[in-house]
C-alpha positions in Angstrom: 0.1 0.0 -0.1 1.2 3.5 -0.6 -0.8 5.5 2.2 0.8 8.7 1.0 -1.1 8.6 -2.1 -4.4 6.8 -1.2 -6.3 5.3 1.8 -6.7 1.6 1.9 -10.3 0.3 2.1 -11.2 -3.2 3.5 -14.6 -4.4 2.3 -16.5 -7.4 3.5 -18.8 -9.2 1.1 -21.2 -11.2 3.1 -22.7 -12.7 -0.2 -26.3 -14.7 0.7 -25.4 -14.8 4.5 -26.8 -13.6 7.6 -30.5 -12.8 8.8 -31.1 -8.9 9.8 -30.9 -10.2 13.6 -27.7 -11.9 12.8 -26.3 -8.9 11.0 -26.9 -6.7 14.2 -24.7 -9.3 16.1 -21.8 -9.4 13.8 -21.4 -5.8 13.5 -21.6 -5.1 16.9 -19.0 -7.6 17.5 -16.9 -6.1 14.5 -17.2 -2.3 16.0 -15.1 -2.2 18.8 -12.4 -4.1 17.0 -12.0 -1.8 14.2 -13.0 1.5 15.9 -9.4 3.0 15.7 -8.9 1.5 11.8 -6.6 4.0 9.8 -8.3 2.3 6.5 -11.7 2.5 5.2 -14.0 -0.1 6.5 -17.2 -1.3 4.4 -19.6 -4.2 5.1 -21.6 -5.2 2.0 -24.7 -7.1 3.2 -27.6 -8.9 1.4 -30.3 -6.1 0.7 -32.8 -7.6 3.0 -29.9 -6.7 5.9 -29.1 -3.3 4.8 -31.4 -1.6 7.3 -29.8 -3.5 9.9 -26.3 -2.9 9.0 -27.2 0.8 8.6 -28.7 1.1 12.1 -25.9 -1.1 13.6 -23.0 1.0 12.0 -24.5 4.4 12.9 -22.0 6.7 14.9 -19.2 4.9 13.6 -16.7 5.0 10.4 -18.1 1.7 9.3 -19.7 2.1 6.0 -22.5 -0.1 4.5 -22.5 -1.5 0.7 -25.0 -3.5 -1.1 -23.9 -6.5 -3.2 -25.5 -5.4 -6.8 -27.6 -2.8 -8.4 -29.5 -2.8 -11.7 -29.1 -0.4 -14.5 -32.6 1.0 -14.5 -34.0 3.4 -12.2 -37.3 1.7 -12.2 -39.5 -0.7 -14.5 -40.4 -4.3 -15.2 -37.6 -6.1 -13.6 -38.9 -8.5 -11.1 -36.4 -9.3 -8.1 -33.8 -6.4 -9.0 -33.0 -3.4 -7.0 -32.2 0.1 -8.3 -29.2 2.2 -7.5 -31.5 5.0 -6.1 -33.3 2.5 -4.0 -30.1 1.6 -2.6 -29.0 5.2 -2.1 -32.2 6.3 -0.6 -31.7 4.2 2.6 -28.2 6.0 3.1 -26.0 3.0 1.7 -22.7 4.6 0.3 -21.2 1.5 -1.5 -22.1 -1.1 -4.1 -20.2 -4.0 -5.4 -20.7 -4.5 -9.1 -19.5 -7.4 -11.3 -18.5 -10.0 -8.9 -17.5 -13.1 -10.7 -20.6 -14.9 -8.8 -22.8 -12.4 -10.7 -21.1 -12.9 -14.0 -21.2 -16.8 -13.6 -24.5 -17.4 -12.0 -26.6 -14.5 -13.2 -25.4 -14.0 -16.5 -23.6 -10.4 -16.2 -21.4 -9.3 -19.3 -19.1 -6.6 -19.6 -22.0 -4.3 -21.0 -24.3 -4.8 -18.2 -21.4 -4.4 -15.8 -20.8 -0.9 -17.6 -24.4 -0.1 -17.3 -24.7 -0.9 -13.7 -21.7 0.8 -12.9 -23.1 4.0 -14.6 -26.4 3.8 -12.8 -24.5 3.4 -9.4 -22.4 6.4 -10.1 -25.4 8.6 -11.2 -27.1 7.8 -8.0 -24.2 9.0 -5.8 -22.8 5.6 -4.9 -19.3 4.4 -4.5 -18.5 1.6 -6.9 -16.3 -1.7 -5.9 -15.7 -3.0 -9.3 -14.7 -6.5 -9.6 -12.4 -7.7 -12.6 -10.5 -10.9 -12.9 -9.6 -13.8 -15.0 -10.4 -17.7 -14.9 -7.7 -20.1 -14.5 -7.4 -21.2 -18.3 -6.9 -17.4 -19.1 -3.9 -17.2 -16.8 -2.5 -20.2 -18.2 -2.7 -19.0 -21.6 -1.0 -15.9 -20.4 -3.8 -13.6 -21.5 -4.7 -12.3 -17.9 -4.2 -8.8 -18.8 -6.1 -8.7 -21.9 -9.0 -10.1 -20.3 -8.9 -7.7 -17.4 -7.9 -4.6 -19.6 -11.1 -5.6 -21.6 -13.2 -5.7 -18.4 -11.9 -2.4 -17.0 -11.8 -0.5 -20.3 -15.6 -1.4 -21.0 -16.7 -0.8 -17.2 -15.0 2.7 -17.2 -16.0 3.9 -20.7 -18.0 7.2 -20.3 -16.5 7.5 -16.8 -15.1 11.2 -15.9 -11.9 11.7 -14.0 -14.2 13.1 -11.2 -16.2 9.8 -11.1 -13.2 7.8 -10.8 -12.6 9.1 -7.4 -15.8 7.1 -6.4 -14.6 3.8 -8.2 -12.6 1.1 -6.2 -11.2 -1.6 -8.4 -11.0 -5.2 -6.9 -8.9 -7.5 -8.4 -10.4 -11.2 -8.0 -8.5 -13.8 -10.0 -11.6 -16.3 -10.2 -9.5 -19.3 -9.8 -8.8 -17.8 -6.1 -12.5 -17.2 -5.2 -14.0 -19.6 -2.6 -11.4 -22.0 -3.6 -8.7 -21.7 -0.7 -6.3 -20.8 -3.6 -4.5 -17.4 -3.5 -2.4 -15.5 -6.0 1.1 -14.9 -4.6 1.5 -11.4 -3.2 3.8 -10.8 -6.2 1.1 -12.1 -8.7 -1.6 -9.9 -7.3 0.7 -6.9 -7.1 1.8 -7.3 -10.6 -1.7 -7.2 -11.9 -2.9 -4.3 -9.6 0.1 -2.3 -11.0 -0.9 -3.0 -14.6 -4.6 -2.0 -13.7 -3.1 1.2 -12.4 -1.0 1.6 -15.7 -4.1 1.2 -17.6 -6.1 3.7 -15.7 -3.2 6.1 -16.1 -3.4 5.7 -19.8 -7.2 6.3 -19.8 -7.3 9.2 -17.3 -3.7 10.6 -16.0 -1.2 9.4 -13.7 -2.5 11.5 -10.7 -5.7 9.9 -11.1 -4.2 6.6 -11.3 -2.0 7.1 -8.2 -5.5 7.9 -6.2 -7.1 5.0 -7.6 -7.7 2.2 -4.6 -6.9 -1.0 -6.3 -7.9 -4.0 -3.8 -7.2 -7.6 -3.9 -10.0 -10.0 -3.4 -9.0 -13.7 -3.9 -9.1 -15.5 -0.6 -7.6 -12.6 1.5 -7.6 -13.9 5.0 -5.9 -13.2 8.4 -3.0 -15.1 7.7 -1.9 -13.9 4.3 -3.3 -10.2 4.6 0.0 -8.9 6.1 2.1 -10.1 3.2 -0.5 -9.0 0.5 -1.3 -5.6 1.8 2.5 -4.7 2.0 2.8 -4.6 -1.6 2.9 -1.5 -3.2 -0.3 -1.7 -5.4 -2.9 -3.4 -3.2 -4.8 -1.2 -1.3 -6.9 -3.1 0.7 -9.3 -6.2 0.4 -12.6 -7.3 -1.0 -13.1 -10.1 1.9 -15.4 -12.9 1.4 -15.5 -15.7 4.2 -13.2 -13.9 6.5 -15.9 -11.2 6.7 -18.1 -13.3 8.3 -16.1 -13.8 11.3 -15.4 -10.6 13.6 -11.8 -11.8 14.6 -10.7 -12.7 11.5 -12.3 -9.4 9.6 -10.6 -7.1 12.3 -7.3 -9.0 11.7 -7.4 -7.8 8.3 -8.3 -4.4 9.2 -5.4 -4.3 11.5 -3.1 -5.5 8.8 -4.0 -2.4 6.6 -3.4 -0.3 9.5 
C-alpha cells in the first residue's frame, strides 16, 4: 500500500449470508475491534440486511454497501433493486460485477458498464470487480481479459467520477477455492491495472485509484498481500463473516 497517495479500504462481501438479527450481532462484534482503523472499513450485506447494517453502524466510521444494483431506475425487472433505492436508504457503496454475478446471473461486460453508470449517477461508490479464469491465466492472457473488463466498465466515466470507483482484482480461480495468488502475482496485476488507468485518465488519477485484492484474502495472508505497493486493501469474502478474522485484516491494513 502507498498510504501517501491513497487510503486503503477493507470491504467485507457477506454474499448470501446472515439474517437482519445476525447482521446486528456480527457488526456489534466488529465495531470495537475496528474502532481505531486507519483504513476505510465497509460491510457489504444482502439487500434484506441493509437497514439492520445501517442501524448497527450508526455513529461509527464503518460504511455499508450493497452487493449489486440494476442499471435501470425503475421498471419491469422483477427481483432487481435500483441504485436509487439503495442510495435512498443511506447506503454508500455497491459491489458491481463480482464473478459470482457473472457466472450465475449472466452478467456481461456491457451490463457491468450499465450498472456502474447507474451506481455513479445515484451517487454511490462502486467496488468494481475484475478477474481472469484459470485457463486465461494459463494462456497468459490475464491482462488482455482484465484490460477489456476495465476499459468497458469505465467507458464514459469522468476523472471526477473515478474518485468514486474502487477496483477489486479477484482472480476467479482464487474465489472460494482456498487458492490465493502470490503477493507478487497480485501486485503485478494491480500495477498493470493502475498503468491502464493512467492511460485512460492521468497518472495522478491512477495514483489516487484504490485497487484491492479479493482472492481469498484472510487473516493469515493479509499482511503479506497488503505490504505490496499496488494492493490498497481487500474485498473479503468468508473471512468477513468472522469478527476476529475481519478485524485482523483491518489491523494488517493499518
